[in-house]
N, C-alpha and C positions, 0 to 999 in steps of 0.2 A: 557588525550589524548590517552593513551594506550587503555583504555576502549572504547573510541569513535571509534578508528580504528578497534578494534576487533569486535564490534557490527556491524559496516558497512561491514566488511569482511564476517561475518557470514550471514548477510542479503543478500549481493550480490551473494554469492554462492547459497543460497536458491532460490533467484529469477531466476538465470540461470537454476537451477534444475526444478523449477516450469514451466518455459517456455518450457523446454524439454518435460515434462509430458503433458503439454497443447497441444503441437504440435502433439503428438501421438494420442490424443483422437479423436474419430469420430466427424464430423462437427457439429452434433446436440447434442452431449453429454454435459451436464452441466459442466461449467468450474469454477464457483465461489468457489466450495469446495476446489480447489487446494490452493487458496490464503487465504481461511478461515482457512486452516491448516498451511500454510507457515508463515503467520503473527504472530500467537501465538508462533510458534517454535522459530522464530527469536527474540522474546522477552524473552522467558523462558530460552533458552539455555545459553545466556551470563550471566544472573543473577545466574543461578544454578552453572555454571562452575566457576564463580568468587569465590565461596566459596568452591567448591568441586573438581575442576579440573583446578587449576591454576599452572602456571610455571613462575618463576622469570626471568627477563631479564638476570641476571647473569648466570643462568643455560643454557639459550639458547646461550649466548656468549661463555661459556666454551665448549659447545658441537659443535658449528658451526664455531667458530673463526679459529681454526687451519686448517681445510680443505678448508674453503673459503679463508682464508688469503693466503694459499699456491696456490690455484687455480688462484686467481686474483693478487697475488703478493703484497698484502697490509698487513700492520701490524695491522691495526685497521679498523673495520667496524662501522661506526657511528650509524647505526640503532640497533646495538647490544651492544652499550656502555651504561651502566647504568648511568654514569655521564651525558651523553647527555640527556637522558630521565629525569633525575633529574632537569636539567636546563630547559627543556621544561615545567616541572611542575610549574615553577615559574610564568607561564602565566595562571595558573588555575583561578585566580581571574578574569582576563579579560575575559576568556572564559565563566566563570559562569555568568558574567554580560551580555554578548552578548546572552547567552543561555536564561536567564530570559527575556530579551528584546524581542527576537524573539517569545518566547512562549506567552508573553503578547500580541504581535501584532496578532498572530494567534487566540488567544482567542477573542480579540476585533473584528477581522474580522468575526469570526463565529457568535458572538452576533449581529453584525451589519446586517449580512445576515438574521439571525433569525428575527430581528426586521422588516426588509424590507418585509419579507414574511408575518409576522403577520399583518403588515400594509396593504398589498395588500388584504389579506383575509378580514380584517375589512372594507375596502373601498368597496369591492365587496358585502358584506352583507348589507352595508349601502345603496348602490344603488338599490339592489333588495328588501330590507326590510325583517326583520327577519320573519315576518308572512308568507311570500311567500315560505320560505324554499330555499334550495340550487338549483342551476340550474342542469338540467338533460339533458345530451347529449348522444344519442345512448345507453340509459339505464344506464349511469354512472353519479354519482353525481360529479360535477366539480365546481371549483371556477373560474369565468371569471375575468381576469385581463386586464389592459390596454396594457401591453407589456411583463410582466413577464411570462416565461414558453415557451412551454409546459414542465412541470416537475411534479414530485411527491415529496411532502414535508411533514414534520411532524414526530415527534418522537413517541408520544403516539397515535395520531390519524392522519393517513396519509390522505392527500388531493391531488387531482389532480388539478393543476393550468393550465388553458388554456387561452392564449391571445386571444383578440377579432378577430384577423385576421384568426385564425383557424376556426371560425364560418363561414367564407366566402369560405372555401375550398369545393370542390365537396364532395358529401356524402361519397363516397368510401374512399377518402383520409382522410377526417375527422374521419372516423371510424378507420382507421389505427392509427392515432394519439391518439385517445381516448383509443383504445385497448392497445396500447403500455404503456401508463401511468397507465392504470388499472392493467396490468400485473405487473408493478413495485409495485403498491399498494398491490396487493394480495401476492406478494413474500416478502413483508416487506423490500424492498431494501433500502429505506431511512434510516431505523433503522440500517440495516447491515452496511451501509457505515458510518453512524454516529459513531457507536461503533468502527469500524476499523480506523477511523480518530483520535480517542482520544489519542492514543500513540504518535502521531506527536506533540501534544501540549506539552507533557512532554519531547519528544526527537526530537526537530526540526532539529537537526544536523544529524539525521539518514537518510542519502540519500537513503540507500537501502529500507527503509520503505516507503519513498515517491514513489519509483519505484514500490514497492509491491502494494501500494494503487492504483496507476495508472493502474496496471495490473488487480486489482480487479474490478475497475470501468469498464474497457474494458470487462472483463468477464461477469459482470452483464448485460451490454448492449447487448453483443452477445447472452447470454442466453435468454434475453427478446425478441430480434429479432427473434430467433428461435421459441419461443412460439407463437409470433404473426403470423408469416408466417405459422406455423403448424395449427393455428386456422382459419386463414382467407385466406391462400393461396396466390399465385401470388407474388413470391419473386421479380421479376423484377419491378413490379409496386411499391412495398414497397421500393425498392432501389431508384427509381426515386423520391419517396416522401421524403426520407431522404435528397436528394440533394436539393429539392425544399424548404424544411423547413430550410436547412442550409442558403439559400440565404435570407430568410425572418426572420432569427433568431433575437431575441431581443438583443440589446446592453447592456442590464442590466447584473447583475451578473449571471454567469453560475451556475445553480443549479443541484445538483445530488440527485437521478437519474433523467435523462431527456432524451427526445427523441434523442437529438444530442450527449448525453454522454459527455465524456471529450474532451478537445481540442486535435485535431490531431487523434482522434480515428475513425472518419467517414470512412476514406479510408480502414482501417483494417476491419471494420465491413462490408463494402460492399464486400470486397474481401472474407471474411469468409462466407458471405451469398450467393454470386453469383458465385464466382470462387475460391473455396477452392483448395489449392495446394495439389495434391496427394503425398503421401509419397512413397519413394522407399522401397524395401524390406530391404535393408541395414539400412536405417534410422529407420525402425520400431524396429530393434534390437539395433542399436547404441545409439539412443536418450535415451531410458530408462536406458541403461547401464551407460551413462554419468551422468544421474540424480542420480542414485544410488551411483556412485563414488563420486559425489559432496556431497551427504548426508553423506557418510562415512567420508569425510574430515571434515565436520562440526562437527560431533559427536566425532571425534578423536582429533580435534585441541583444545589444552588447552587455557585457558584465560591467556594472559600475564599480569604480574604484576611487578612493579618496585622492590618490596621486598616481601618476603614471608608473612609479616604481621602476622595475627593470626595463620598461618600455619607454622611459623618458629619454628624450634626446638632448644633446648638448650643442648649442649653437656656437659657432666659431666665426670670428671676424678677424681680418688681418690686423696684426699688431696688438691684439687683446688677448686676455686670458679667458678660459672657458667660463661661460655664464652659469648661473645656478640652474640645475635641471628643471625644465619647465614642467608644469602640471598638465601636460597634454600628452595624449596617447598618439603614437604614430599610427595613422590610419591610411 
């Protein structure tokens, strides 16, 4: 439980720092790189600090108990009590079972979506016939489905999925849809989001990483929107298309990356595209300073452990036997 809380704390601080940096960037500047750096850091730091920069709960209790107890008039603070954390550890078996169950469900959900996409591709090929080759729309090879999409899927070979109702759109609007998905395919966004999602199968309890992945999905879509508008122009018409596609969207599984992106991201994308909020001069200085401060806190904050474990030291005195390993980290 200590590890879970620490990992989430590190991740949350990094998310806030990433949002601050993202807020300072120019409207058309790529944003995905922020989260491509933040996600690995939130994985590497806790693992490294667990073995090289850990502090026992006893150390924290001895350091903070007197001043906090004096300030709040309490003789004991539960969160700093090693006995309380030892009691919490008795639930580790139940937590591990829930952990494995949720991981299995996420894996099954991912495999199910992969099967549905594979099935849609096979049905599309069967209807067209292998000899005729893939459908070509506006110079882009696409897979026409009954209702799935528009989206870009595929790990080794990315494909653009286009539902039949897109074929009935006016030429300009259809071109925007196809160009958006083609931009995703060229940038290998499906592969990027797949790799970024893998840690969640191993750590489904990491709420901070869920938030980071959500921010990465939004950044991927905003970057793609900017590239489409830069290539084809007319941002207001593109924004109207996003609203139109939202009304006609499939009820099937939401696939990433896709024209509509993640749930709830459409309003943010439209705001970033059509009416970006200008920064004040104070914000241009304050936001990066806050981000650097949060990064410093992450790098300075040791990993809490119940006992010193392999880092415990044994004190020796002349003519005596080794004492019990102390609950203190060598620092």
